[in-house]
C-alpha positions as CSV (number, residue, x, y, z in Angstrom):
1,M,-0.3,-0.2,0.0
2,E,1.5,3.5,-0.9
3,I,0.5,4.6,2.4
4,L,3.0,2.7,4.4
5,E,5.6,3.4,2.2
6,L,5.1,7.8,2.4
7,I,5.0,6.3,6.0
8,E,8.7,4.5,5.8
9,Q,9.6,7.7,4.1
10,L,9.1,9.9,6.7
11,E,9.8,8.3,9.2
12,Q,13.1,7.5,7.8
13,L,13.1,11.9,7.0
14,A,12.6,12.2,10.9
15,T,15.9,9.4,11.3
16,S,18.6,10.7,9.2
17,S,17.6,15.2,9.9
18,K,20.7,16.6,11.9
19,K,20.2,16.4,15.5
20,V,20.5,20.2,16.8
21,P,23.0,19.8,19.9
22,L,21.8,19.8,23.7
23,T,18.1,18.9,22.7
24,G,17.2,15.9,21.7
25,K,15.5,17.3,18.9
26,R,16.0,17.3,15.0
27,M,15.9,19.4,12.3
28,V,13.5,18.5,10.0
29,Q,13.6,20.0,6.3
30,A,10.5,21.3,6.0
31,D,9.5,21.2,2.4
32,R,10.1,17.8,2.2
33,L,8.2,17.0,5.6
34,L,5.8,18.9,3.3
35,G,5.9,17.3,0.2
36,L,5.4,13.5,1.9
37,V,2.6,14.8,3.7
38,D,0.6,16.3,0.4
39,Q,1.8,12.5,-1.4
40,M,0.3,10.5,1.8
41,R,-2.7,13.4,1.5
42,Q,-2.8,11.8,-2.2
43,A,-2.6,8.4,-1.4
44,I,-5.6,8.0,1.1
45,P,-8.3,8.6,-1.8
46,N,-6.6,5.3,-3.4
47,D,-8.1,3.1,-0.2
48,V,-11.4,5.0,-0.7
49,L,-11.6,3.8,-4.5
50,Q,-11.1,0.6,-3.2
51,A,-14.1,0.7,-1.1
52,Q,-16.0,2.1,-3.3
53,E,-14.6,-1.4,-5.9
54,L,-16.3,-3.5,-3.3
55,A,-19.2,-1.7,-3.2
56,E,-19.7,-1.4,-6.7
57,K,-19.0,-5.4,-6.6
58,R,-21.1,-5.7,-4.3
59,E,-24.0,-4.4,-7.1
60,E,-22.9,-6.8,-9.2
61,I,-23.6,-9.7,-6.8
62,I,-27.0,-8.1,-6.0
63,T,-28.1,-7.9,-9.5
64,Q,-26.9,-11.0,-10.4
65,A,-28.9,-12.5,-7.8
66,L,-31.7,-10.8,-9.1
67,T,-31.2,-11.9,-11.9
68,N,-30.4,-15.6,-11.1
69,A,-34.2,-15.6,-8.8
70,N,-35.9,-13.6,-11.8
71,R,-34.8,-16.5,-14.6
72,V,-35.3,-19.0,-11.4
73,K,-38.8,-18.0,-11.2
74,A,-39.5,-17.6,-14.8
75,A,-38.4,-21.2,-16.2
76,A,-40.7,-22.4,-13.0
77,E,-43.8,-19.9,-14.0
78,Q,-42.9,-21.5,-17.7
79,E,-43.1,-25.3,-16.4
80,S,-46.0,-24.8,-14.1
81,R,-48.2,-23.6,-17.0
82,L,-46.9,-26.6,-19.4
83,R,-47.8,-28.2,-16.8
84,V,-51.9,-26.8,-16.2
85,S,-53.0,-30.0,-16.8
86,E,-55.1,-30.9,-13.8
87,G,-55.4,-29.6,-9.6
88,E,-52.7,-31.8,-8.7
89,L,-50.0,-30.7,-10.6
90,V,-51.1,-27.2,-11.1
91,K,-50.7,-27.3,-7.1
92,I,-47.8,-29.4,-7.5
93,A,-46.1,-26.7,-9.7
94,K,-46.9,-23.5,-8.0
95,H,-45.3,-25.2,-5.0
96,Q,-42.0,-26.5,-6.3
97,S,-41.9,-22.7,-7.7
98,E,-42.4,-20.8,-4.8
99,E,-40.0,-23.1,-3.1
100,I,-37.7,-22.5,-5.7
101,I,-38.1,-18.4,-5.7
102,T,-38.1,-18.1,-1.8
103,A,-34.4,-20.8,-2.0
104,A,-33.1,-17.4,-4.6
105,E,-34.3,-15.4,-3.0
106,E,-32.4,-16.2,0.2
107,R,-29.5,-17.0,-1.8
108,A,-29.8,-13.3,-2.9
109,R,-30.2,-11.7,0.9
110,T,-27.6,-14.2,1.7
111,L,-25.2,-12.6,-0.6
112,M,-26.1,-9.2,0.4
113,Q,-25.4,-9.4,4.1
114,R,-21.6,-11.3,3.2
115,V,-21.0,-8.1,0.7
116,Q,-22.3,-5.4,3.1
117,V,-20.6,-7.4,5.9
118,E,-17.0,-7.1,3.8
119,L,-17.8,-3.4,2.5
120,E,-18.6,-2.1,6.8
121,S,-15.2,-4.1,7.2
122,R,-13.3,-2.5,4.7
123,R,-14.7,0.9,5.5
124,T,-13.8,1.2,8.8
125,G,-10.5,-0.3,8.5
126,A,-9.9,2.3,6.1
127,D,-10.9,4.6,7.9
128,Q,-9.1,3.5,11.4
129,Y,-6.3,3.3,9.9
130,A,-6.4,6.8,8.2
131,N,-7.3,8.2,11.7
132,E,-4.2,5.8,12.6
133,V,-2.5,7.5,9.7
134,L,-3.5,10.9,10.2
135,S,-2.9,10.8,14.0
136,S,0.6,10.1,14.0
137,L,1.5,12.3,11.8
138,E,-0.2,14.9,13.7
139,Q,2.3,14.7,16.4
140,D,5.1,14.1,14.8
141,L,4.6,17.5,12.6
142,S,3.7,18.7,16.7
143,T,7.2,17.0,17.5
144,V,8.6,18.8,14.6
145,L,7.4,22.6,14.9
146,E,8.2,22.3,18.7
147,S,11.9,21.6,17.8
148,V,11.9,24.1,15.2
149,R,10.2,26.6,18.2
150,R,12.9,25.6,19.9
151,G,15.8,25.8,17.4
152,L,14.3,29.4,16.6
153,S,13.7,31.0,20.2
154,I,17.4,29.8,20.8
155,L,18.8,31.7,17.2
156,N,16.0,35.0,18.3
157,P,15.6,35.2,22.1
158,T,13.6,37.7,23.0
159,P,14.8,40.6,24.7
160,V,14.1,40.9,28.3
161,V,11.8,43.7,29.2
162,Q,13.2,45.6,32.9
163,S,10.9,47.2,35.1
164,P,11.5,50.8,34.8
165,A,13.2,52.0,38.0
166,P,10.6,53.8,41.3
167,K,10.0,56.6,41.7
168,A,11.5,59.1,44.3
169,E,8.0,58.8,46.1
170,E,7.6,55.6,45.9
171,A,11.0,54.5,47.6
172,A,10.1,56.9,49.7
173,T,6.8,55.6,51.0
174,A,7.7,51.9,50.8
175,P,8.1,49.6,53.6
176,A,11.7,48.5,54.5
177,S,12.6,45.0,54.5
């Protein structure tokens, strides 16, 4: 799966980047990191496409099952018309036709249920996988961003603002410690 390869590249980028002295952090090239993130975004729709393909297969199976059921029903009806000779034969044919139709409909329902379960399983798995990958990426990016901010604060410290000296009146009225 393409997303797994991208995660490995992200991990390699993090482990092969230069260490920031005394922090245990690493400096990562932002353009490479953002490139990997963009590639990950593009790879996730592939999983969604797979789920859509499964849904299309489900529809094909349902259509095929209904077609088979209609064919069996039509065959049973035709056979029953041929046996229309007398009451008992008609009853037997009608009963057999209903049994065939019931069996075909049951088989179609069973197939539909199996396909639905499989579709839900894959969709849930894809959603969980995407959630885990994005959560992990978010965590990694937070760590990298915090490291970048610390590095910037080391390189560009903000001057400390000192409070102004007390005025003569305040110094005279202030209690001695």
